[in-house]
C-alpha positions as CSV (number, residue, x, y, z in Angstrom):
1,M,-30.8,-37.6,-10.9
2,K,-27.7,-36.7,-13.2
3,K,-29.8,-33.3,-14.0
4,F,-29.6,-33.0,-10.1
5,F,-25.8,-33.2,-9.5
6,A,-25.0,-31.3,-12.5
7,V,-26.9,-28.5,-10.7
8,I,-25.4,-29.0,-7.2
9,T,-22.3,-29.0,-9.3
10,F,-22.4,-26.2,-11.1
11,S,-24.0,-24.3,-8.1
12,V,-21.0,-25.3,-6.0
13,A,-18.5,-23.9,-8.4
14,F,-20.4,-20.9,-9.0
15,I,-20.1,-20.2,-5.2
16,L,-16.8,-21.0,-4.9
17,N,-15.6,-19.0,-7.8
18,L,-17.4,-16.0,-6.5
19,S,-15.8,-16.8,-3.4
20,S,-12.2,-16.9,-4.9
21,Q,-13.0,-13.2,-6.6
22,E,-14.0,-11.6,-3.3
23,K,-10.8,-12.6,-1.5
24,A,-9.4,-11.7,-4.8
25,K,-10.7,-7.7,-4.8
26,E,-9.8,-7.5,-1.1
27,D,-6.0,-8.4,-1.6
28,I,-6.3,-5.8,-4.7
29,A,-7.8,-3.3,-2.2
30,Q,-4.9,-4.1,0.3
31,L,-2.4,-3.4,-2.3
32,V,-4.0,0.0,-3.7
33,A,-3.9,1.0,0.1
34,Q,0.1,0.2,0.3
35,F,0.5,1.8,-2.9
36,N,-1.1,5.0,-1.2
37,V,0.9,4.7,1.6
38,A,4.3,4.2,0.1
39,M,3.4,7.1,-2.1
40,V,3.1,9.1,1.2
41,D,6.0,7.8,2.6
42,A,8.0,7.8,-0.4
43,N,9.1,4.6,0.0
44,G,11.1,3.1,-3.0
45,P,11.2,-0.7,-2.1
46,V,7.7,-0.6,-1.8
47,L,6.8,1.2,-5.0
48,E,9.3,-1.2,-6.5
49,K,7.4,-4.3,-5.6
50,L,3.9,-2.7,-6.3
51,V,4.5,-0.7,-9.6
52,A,4.6,-2.5,-12.9
53,D,8.0,-2.2,-15.1
54,E,6.0,-1.3,-17.9
55,L,4.5,1.8,-16.4
56,S,4.1,4.4,-18.6
57,Y,2.1,7.9,-18.6
58,G,1.9,11.1,-20.1
59,H,1.3,14.9,-18.4
60,S,-0.7,17.5,-20.1
61,G,2.5,19.2,-21.1
62,G,3.6,16.3,-23.3
63,Q,6.5,14.5,-20.9
64,I,6.0,11.2,-20.8
65,D,7.2,9.1,-17.6
66,N,8.1,5.4,-16.6
67,K,8.3,3.6,-13.7
68,S,11.9,4.6,-12.7
69,R,11.1,8.3,-12.9
70,F,8.2,7.9,-11.1
71,I,9.7,6.5,-8.2
72,D,12.7,8.4,-8.7
73,D,10.5,11.6,-8.2
74,L,8.8,10.4,-5.3
75,V,11.9,9.3,-3.3
76,K,13.7,12.3,-4.1
77,G,11.3,14.9,-3.7
78,V,10.5,16.3,-6.4
79,V,6.5,15.4,-5.9
80,D,6.0,14.9,-2.3
81,F,2.6,13.7,-1.4
82,S,1.3,14.6,1.7
83,T,-2.1,12.9,1.6
84,A,-3.3,10.1,-0.8
85,N,-6.8,8.9,-0.4
86,V,-9.6,6.9,-2.4
87,S,-13.2,7.0,-2.6
88,D,-16.0,5.2,-4.5
89,Q,-13.4,2.3,-5.5
90,T,-14.6,-0.4,-7.9
91,I,-12.6,-3.7,-8.6
92,E,-13.2,-6.1,-11.4
93,V,-11.6,-9.4,-11.6
94,T,-11.3,-11.3,-15.0
95,G,-8.9,-14.3,-14.8
96,N,-5.6,-12.7,-13.7
97,N,-6.4,-9.4,-14.1
98,A,-7.9,-6.4,-12.2
99,V,-9.4,-3.0,-13.2
100,V,-9.7,-0.6,-10.1
101,R,-11.5,2.7,-10.6
102,H,-12.0,5.3,-7.9
103,V,-11.5,8.7,-7.1
104,L,-7.9,10.2,-5.6
105,K,-7.9,13.2,-3.4
106,A,-4.3,14.2,-2.6
107,S,-2.1,17.0,-1.2
108,V,0.8,17.3,-3.4
109,T,3.8,19.5,-3.7
110,N,5.4,19.0,-7.3
111,K,8.6,21.1,-7.9
112,G,7.8,23.3,-5.1
113,I,4.3,24.4,-6.2
114,K,1.3,22.8,-3.9
115,A,-1.4,21.1,-5.5
116,E,-4.6,20.0,-4.4
117,L,-5.7,16.6,-6.7
118,N,-8.9,15.3,-7.1
119,L,-8.4,12.5,-10.2
120,G,-11.2,9.7,-11.1
């Protein structure tokens, strides 16, 4: 009888955990969509909320950018996304962390030069 209740308890906990992970994945997918819209709209306040303060990334030319520069370049029109679409998105949630992978296809103008991005 104890084994039966242990199996039932484990099964319920497992199902609840899967359910909460699916909800977390849905929430994260919505945040990714909001982020893409905010990039296209150059919406500084929304980007401020969605972008981590610790953002740091490098360009192929060696320039290192951070959150402030990323948002400023969008808001000031230095970088102008006219489209930003994702496909093949996967989301893995572990504790308070998530890894989102997707293909980003975007039309962008960077310092007056138009380009099509296809980033995985």
